[in-house]
LODRENZA-435867 format. One line per 5 residues: number of its first residue (from 0); their letters; for each residue x, y, z negated of N, C-alpha, C, O, CB. Coordinates in steps of 0.02 Angstrom, whole numbers, m for minus. Atoms other than C-alpha are relative to their C-alpha. Glycine has a CB too. Layout:
N
NUM = A = X:Y:Z:X:Y:Z:X:Y:Z:X:Y:Z:X:Y:Z; ...
# end
This chain:
191
0 = XXXXX = 43:19:54:11:1046:m94:34:m58:m37:62:m103:m6:m70:m20:25; m28:54:42:70:936:m239:m57:m38:m33:m106:m9:m56:48:29:m52; 48:43:33:m27:789:m308:38:m51:m42:95:m68:m26:m47:m36:51; m28:56:37:7:658:m439:m13:m65:36:m64:m73:71:m29:m2:m72; 7:68:m27:33:478:m384:9:m47:m60:64:m51:m87:51:m16:58
5 = XXXXX = m4:47:57:m7:350:m520:28:m66:25:m9:m110:48:m70:m9:m33; m34:61:m19:120:215:m482:64:m6:m42:94:43:m60:16:m2:76; m63:12:33:265:135:m571:53:m24:49:109:m42:29:m8:m51:m56; m44:26:m51:345:85:m406:34:57:38:2:91:78:m39:m46:49; m34:m56:m34:478:209:m347:4:m9:76:8:40:112:70:7:m28
10 = XXXXX = m1:13:m72:482:124:m175:m64:26:33:m62:57:86:9:m75:15; 64:m24:m27:297:162:m149:m2:76:0:m27:106:47:m58:m28:m41; m1:m73:4:321:342:m205:42:29:57:20:76:91:28:24:m68; m44:m25:m54:466:369:m83:m32:m11:68:m30:33:111:68:m35:m3; 31:15:m65:373:284:60:m59:47:12:m67:74:67:m24:m74:2
15 = XXXXX = 58:m44:m7:214:385:29:22:72:14:m8:105:56:m44:m2:m63; m24:m68:m12:311:548:21:29:8:70:22:61:101:53:19:m51; m27:m5:m68:400:509:185:m57:5:51:m49:36:103:44:m62:16; 58:m2:m45:228:486:266:m36:67:m5:m56:95:46:m49:m58:m17; 41:m60:12:143:638:189:38:66:10:6:118:18:m28:m1:m68
20 = XXXXX = m38:m63:m2:285:766:200:m16:41:62:m20:102:58:75:m15:m2; 17:m36:m61:242:812:381:m69:33:m4:m83:79:34:3:m46:60; 67:m28:8:64:849:324:m4:50:m57:m58:73:m75:m50:m57:m12; m2:m50:52:121:966:186:m22:m23:m69:m40:18:m111:m41:57:20; 21:28:65:79:850:42:61:m32:m33:97:m70:m2:m57:m53:9
25 = XXXXX = m55:29:38:206:806:m93:m30:m36:m60:m70:m7:m98:51:55:m23; 23:39:58:172:669:m220:54:0:m54:113:m6:m39:m18:m72:21; m46:4:57:249:670:m393:m27:m53:m48:m88:m64:m50:8:70:m35; 23:53:46:243:532:m524:m50:27:m51:m38:79:m82:60:m32:m36; 50:m19:50:89:542:m635:28:m12:m69:65:m61:m80:m66:m39:10
30 = XXXXX = m24:10:69:125:563:m821:m36:m56:m37:m21:m70:m95:m7:65:m39; 39:54:30:4:421:m854:9:m62:42:8:m57:103:m75:19:m6; m9:61:m40:32:239:m802:m64:m21:35:m119:m3:14:25:m56:m44; 58:27:m37:m82:153:m677:m29:m57:m41:6:m103:m62:21:m25:71; 35:53:36:m212:46:m765:m33:m45:51:m71:m22:93:m54:30:m50
35 = XXXXX = 27:46:m50:m256:m110:m666:m48:m49:m32:m37:m74:m87:56:m37:34; 46:53:19:m404:m225:m680:12:m59:47:43:m52:99:m74:24:4; m3:59:m44:m413:m401:m608:m63:m1:42:m118:2:15:9:m66:m41; 57:2:m45:m525:m408:m456:23:m31:66:83:m30:82:m29:71:12; m14:26:m67:m534:m491:m285:1:57:51:19:46:109:m52:m53:20
40 = XXXXX = 6:m57:m45:m557:m316:m210:54:52:m14:57:80:m69:m69:32:m6; m51:m52:8:m410:m198:m182:m34:68:m13:m9:107:m53:44:5:63; 34:m64:9:m533:m53:m170:m26:7:m71:m21:61:m101:m56:8:50; 25:m3:69:m613:m95:m337:57:13:m50:50:53:m96:m36:m66:m19; m59:m10:43:m441:m106:m419:24:72:4:36:104:m47:57:m48:20
45 = XXXXX = m26:m68:m10:m383:60:m344:m49:53:m26:m27:102:m56:15:12:73; 49:m50:23:m546:154:m381:m1:3:m77:m3:57:m106:m71:m17:27; 0:2:74:m546:96:m563:62:36:m27:57:77:m73:m2:m73:m25; m62:m30:23:m364:147:m583:0:76:11:24:113:m31:60:m31:36; 3:m72:m14:m394:317:m501:m45:36:m49:m28:90:m74:m24:12:72
50 = XXXXX = 46:m31:47:m543:356:m611:31:4:m70:26:55:m104:m67:m38:m3; m32:2:66:m448:304:m768:57:51:m4:64:86:m54:26:m70:m16; m56:m47:0:m293:405:m720:m25:72:1:3:115:m33:46:m13:60; 26:m69:m2:m396:559:m678:m28:20:m69:m17:76:m91:m55:6:53; 25:m15:67:m485:549:m847:57:14:m48:51:56:m93:m43:m60:m27
55 = XXXXX = m57:m7:45:m315:536:m931:37:66:10:54:99:m39:48:m57:11; m41:m60:m12:m226:682:m846:m39:61:23:m15:117:17:53:m15:50; 43:m56:m19:m368:789:m778:24:41:60:2:98:68:m7:44:m56; m25:m34:m60:m276:836:m617:m11:m46:60:m12:m107:53:75:19:m7; 8:41:m60:m304:778:m437:59:m48:8:116:m30:m5:m7:45:62
60 = XXXXX = m52:51:m6:m209:619:m401:m20:m52:51:m77:m55:74:14:m33:m67; 13:57:m42:m194:467:m291:26:m63:m34:73:m62:m73:33:8:70; m19:67:22:m182:282:m331:0:m43:62:m40:m33:108:m48:m28:m56; m5:45:m57:m132:146:m209:3:m72:m24:34:m87:m75:62:16:43; m7:71:13:m155:m41:m210:5:m35:67:m32:m19:114:m59:m28:m43
65 = XXXXX = m11:36:m63:m94:m160:m75:3:m74:m13:15:m97:m69:64:24:34; m6:72:5:m95:m344:m40:17:m31:67:0:m4:120:m63:m30:m27; m15:41:m58:m31:m474:82:m52:m56:2:m60:m92:m47:73:m28:m1; 53:50:m8:m171:m587:147:21:m49:54:25:m31:113:m68:34:17; m23:51:m47:m113:m750:228:m60:m43:19:m92:m74:m24:57:m43:m31
70 = XXXXX = 61:34:m24:m249:m829:335:m4:m73:m20:m56:m94:m47:m3:5:75; 4:72:14:m205:m1013:312:3:m15:m75:m7:m72:m95:57:m36:34; 2:8:73:m192:m985:123:m64:32:m28:m67:50:m87:63:32:m32; 65:m29:20:m371:m918:118:7:70:m30:m28:88:m77:m34:m45:m50; m9:m68:23:m310:m740:94:48:9:m58:60:65:m80:m65:28:m19
75 = XXXXX = m49:m3:54:m185:m782:m44:64:32:28:80:19:86:13:m71:m30; 11:m21:69:m96:m690:m123:m49:58:m8:m71:71:m64:64:18:m30; 50:m52:4:m212:m543:m82:12:50:m55:67:78:m60:m68:m31:m10; m8:m51:52:m243:m430:m232:50:m20:m55:66:20:m99:m67:14:m31; m48:24:51:m121:m535:m335:72:2:27:117:m28:m2:m17:m71:m22
80 = XXXXX = m65:0:m34:26:m497:m219:58:21:m44:111:m11:m42:m3:46:59; m55:m22:43:131:m403:m346:20:m54:m49:79:m69:m57:m20:64:m38; m14:53:47:116:m541:m475:32:m60:35:80:m90:11:m64:m22:m37; m26:57:m38:146:m677:m345:71:13:23:113:m31:20:m46:m16:61; m68:m17:m20:299:m586:m279:48:m8:m58:103:m35:m51:3:71:28
85 = XXXXX = m43:4:59:370:m573:m455:11:m72:m23:63:m88:m52:m29:41:m57; m6:69:25:338:m758:m491:30:m49:50:73:m89:32:m68:m24:m21; m27:49:m48:372:m853:m329:37:33:58:72:m2:95:m56:m42:27; m36:m36:m51:438:m719:m211:m16:m20:71:m63:m57:84:72:m8:m12; 9:16:m70:454:m731:m24:9:m74:12:m27:m105:52:50:40:43
90 = XXXXX = m12:71:m7:524:m906:m39:m60:m43:m18:m72:m94:15:59:m21:m42; 60:37:21:368:m966:m128:m54:2:53:m86:m49:66:m27:28:m64; 50:m5:m54:254:m902:11:23:m44:58:m18:m79:88:m9:74:23; m25:42:m55:366:m986:141:m9:m74:m16:m27:m112:29:74:15:13; 11:71:18:357:m1151:45:m73:m19:6:m89:m74:29:25:m13:m72
95 = XXXXX = 72:15:m6:167:m1140:37:m22:m7:73:m71:m41:88:m41:56:m33; 17:3:m71:165:m1119:227:34:m57:37:21:m67:96:17:65:33; m34:56:m34:277:m1269:264:m51:m48:28:m98:m69:m6:48:m36:m50; 44:48:m33:191:m1383:389:m65:30:25:m106:m6:54:m15:m55:m47; 62:m33:m25:54:m1257:429:16:37:65:65:74:69:m29:50:m54
100 = XXXXX = m11:m33:m64:40:m1197:607:m22:73:0:7:114:35:m36:m37:54; 28:m67:1:m61:m1042:569:38:43:m50:33:32:m111:m76:m1:m16; m38:m44:44:52:m905:500:m28:72:2:5:119:m21:74:0:20; 31:m67:m5:m67:m759:535:m9:30:m69:m26:m5:m117:m68:m4:37; 6:m35:64:m71:m629:398:m13:74:14:m4:98:70:64:m9:m44
105 = XXXXX = 4:m73:m5:m110:m448:366:14:31:m68:0:2:m121:m69:22:27; m7:m41:59:m62:m316:241:m59:48:m1:m79:74:51:69:38:m2; 52:m50:8:m200:m206:173:20:48:m56:47:27:m107:m69:m33:m15; m14:m52:50:m180:m43:78:m62:42:m11:m95:63:37:60:45:22; 54:m46:17:m313:58:m12:30:56:m42:59:44:m95:m58:m37:m39
110 = XXXXX = m21:m60:37:m270:235:m66:m64:35:m23:m109:46:17:45:48:45; 58:m35:27:m395:321:m180:23:68:m26:69:73:m66:m35:m41:m56; m11:m69:24:m396:509:m207:m54:15:m52:m113:2:m40:m3:52:60; 47:m18:53:m477:568:m369:11:72:m22:68:93:m35:7:m49:m60; m1:m68:27:m520:744:m423:m67:11:m35:m109:m34:m37:13:54:56
115 = XXXXX = 63:m15:33:m660:830:m517:m58:m4:50:m113:m24:32:2:71:m31; 52:m4:m51:m757:847:m354:m4:m61:46:m53:m68:83:11:60:42; 0:53:m51:m712:689:m258:34:m64:m26:80:m62:m67:35:23:62; m32:66:7:m671:504:m266:m6:m31:69:m61:m50:90:m33:m45:m58; 3:19:m70:m624:449:m92:53:m53:15:110:m47:m8:9:61:46
120 = XXXXX = m45:55:m18:m545:290:m21:22:5:72:m15:26:116:m34:m68:m13; m30:3:m67:m431:271:130:33:m68:7:72:m88:m35:51:59:11; m24:68:m9:m391:99:200:45:m4:61:31:26:113:m59:m49:7; m44:14:m55:m247:44:310:14:m74:4:23:m107:m47:66:39:m6; m13:72:m10:m220:m129:385:54:m7:53:54:28:104:m65:m37:22
125 = XXXXX = m51:18:m48:m68:m200:474:m4:m75:12:6:m115:m34:72:21:m26; 7:71:m17:m95:m365:565:67:m27:25:107:9:53:m54:m10:54; m61:32:m22:43:m488:599:2:m73:m20:m49:m107:m20:60:36:m28; m9:70:20:114:m654:542:61:m7:m44:103:39:m49:5:m46:61; m55:14:46:235:m732:420:58:m32:38:49:m80:75:m23:m46:m58
130 = XXXXX = m61:26:m32:414:m762:481:17:m69:m28:m8:m90:m80:59:49:m11; m23:66:22:498:m932:466:49:6:m58:56:m40:m99:33:m38:58; m50:m12:53:632:m857:351:5:75:m12:m11:114:33:70:m30:20; m8:m72:13:666:m689:267:53:30:46:104:m1:61:20:13:m74; m47:m35:m44:753:m562:380:m1:75:m17:m53:103:m31:m17:m11:74
135 = XXXXX = m6:m72:9:816:m385:357:19:19:m71:16:m22:m117:m65:33:18; m23:m23:65:878:m280:213:m39:61:m26:m27:83:m82:73:17:3; 38:m59:21:756:m133:205:m65:m21:m34:m81:m80:m40:m14:45:59; 66:12:29:589:m115:120:2:m33:m68:53:m31:m103:m40:m43:46; 6:31:65:529:m209:m32:m57:m51:2:m93:m55:52:m13:52:m56
140 = XXXXX = 54:50:4:411:m348:m87:4:m52:56:58:m80:68:m67:35:4; 3:50:m52:356:m462:54:23:25:69:15:m10:118:m71:m26:6; m23:m28:m64:430:m349:190:47:m46:39:42:m48:100:35:66:m13; m46:42:m38:568:m475:235:m33:m59:37:m2:m89:80:53:m27:m45; 32:57:m33:441:m607:288:m61:20:42:m93:m23:72:m21:m51:m52
145 = XXXXX = 59:m21:m38:304:m502:371:21:32:66:58:81:67:m43:50:m41; m12:m26:m67:312:m473:559:m65:33:23:m116:0:31:23:m56:50; 59:m39:m20:191:m337:613:m9:m2:75:40:0:113:6:73:m25; 14:m4:m71:105:m339:782:30:63:29:27:117:m2:m77:m3:13; m27:m59:m34:191:m222:904:70:20:m23:93:74:m3:m45:56:m10
150 = XXXXX = m67:m18:24:361:m225:817:55:m43:31:110:m48:3:2:m7:m76; m51:38:m35:453:m336:939:27:m59:m38:86:m77:m30:56:44:18; m21:59:38:460:m485:821:42:16:m61:69:m30:m92:38:m45:45; m40:m19:58:549:m386:685:m44:2:m63:m103:18:m60:33:68:11; 35:m5:63:500:m397:502:m1:73:m22:36:115:4:33:m45:m55
155 = XXXXX = 0:m68:28:456:m240:403:69:18:m26:90:76:m22:m52:6:m56; m67:m13:28:629:m258:322:51:16:54:104:45:39:23:m59:m40; m46:m14:m55:712:m245:493:m15:68:33:22:88:79:m4:m55:52; 18:m65:m29:627:m79:533:29:56:m43:36:48:m104:m76:7:5; m18:m59:40:691:92:481:m64:28:m30:m119:9:m9:38:54:44
160 = XXXXX = 59:m25:35:574:189:367:m51:33:46:m111:22:39:21:49:m54; 48:m34:m45:499:295:506:m36:m50:45:m95:m41:60:37:53:42; 33:52:m41:465:141:615:m52:m37:m41:m108:m48:m18:52:m50:27; 47:36:43:384:51:469:m61:43:m15:m118:20:m10:34:m21:m65; 55:m44:18:279:201:419:m49:11:58:m108:23:47:27:67:m23
165 = XXXXX = 43:m10:m59:212:218:597:m50:m56:9:m103:m46:39:43:7:62; 44:58:m13:134:44:594:m26:m34:m63:m71:m76:m59:37:m51:40; 17:37:61:117:m9:412:m69:18:m27:m97:71:m11:52:14:m53; 63:m9:35:m40:m26:310:2:63:m44:m45:102:m45:m16:m61:m43; m8:m58:44:25:104:187:5:64:41:m24:115:22:63:m8:m45
170 = XXXXX = m5:m58:m44:71:224:327:m68:21:25:m84:81:26:46:m15:58; 67:m16:m26:m104:213:400:m45:30:m54:m79:79:m41:m32:m63:29; 44:m25:54:m192:238:233:22:69:m24:m20:113:m33:0:m49:m59; m23:m65:23:m82:383:176:m7:54:53:m20:112:37:73:m4:m23; 12:m50:m53:m93:469:346:m73:22:1:m88:81:9:20:m28:69
175 = XXXXX = 71:m17:3:m283:460:335:m14:47:m59:m52:95:m52:m44:m64:m6; 6:m45:58:m273:538:161:26:69:17:m8:119:5:37:m29:m61; m31:m64:m16:m156:675:221:m41:40:50:m47:101:43:69:m10:27; 41:m34:m50:m265:716:371:m64:27:m32:m86:82:m17:m17:m47:58; 60:m21:35:m419:725:259:15:60:m45:m22:109:m46:m30:m58:m41
180 = XXXXX = m18:m55:45:m331:836:132:14:65:37:m1:120:13:61:m19:m42; m18:m61:m37:m270:956:266:m55:24:47:m46:73:82:63:m13:40; 56:m22:m43:m438:967:356:m36:59:m30:m36:68:m91:m49:m59:12; 36:m59:25:m541:1127:342:m57:m20:m48:m89:m71:m39:m29:40:58; 55:11:47:m663:1137:196:17:m44:m59:m29:m61:m97:m56:m28:36
185 = XXXXX = m19:44:56:m565:1030:72:17:38:m63:33:7:m114:60:m42:20; m21:m40:58:m532:1174:m49:m35:m22:m64:m3:m24:m117:m14:73:13; 38:18:60:m669:1118:m170:19:m69:m28:4:m84:m85:m73:1:14; m18:67:24:m599:941:m182:70:m1:m30:92:m54:m53:m3:m50:57; m69:m1:23:m426:997:m236:6:27:m72:58:54:m90:42:43:46
190 = X = m1:m24:69:m471:1040:m416:1:m57:m49:2:m46:m109:m61:45:m14
# end
């Protein structure tokens, strides 16, 4: 099954396809850009974007929004992660954490599927903490500074794609989508 993915991020498209390929789902870039609103809620952002993209192209599609939530920074950067990464990067987050003992953080991903018959959200969370310094060469965004629980102290950037997809927020959310799409009785939602 092929679906559109409304994203301008080729890394997200490749990562999502690596997760969904085993479930028989292939994502292709949507011909319409993702429209984002400002909100404190990833789900609100993703649902709005999915509804807008579906109205624009009229075909089933998915939209994804993710954020890094750092506990001692009161959840910052959260839904503003993309903007914060572009402006201060990993180094900026590390500077904000200087002198703070609590480095707990989590990544959250919300994937929204939109079609004529359905608007459905899938959430994935990866708990962990922020490293003392960037490490690794894989991944993108804040991956070099995020150490996920159960990864032996390695950052997302130090994991190969299959290792990352097995534990990441995006992997969990897209697997839930793929399992739902491939479950019996979904035929009416694929229009």
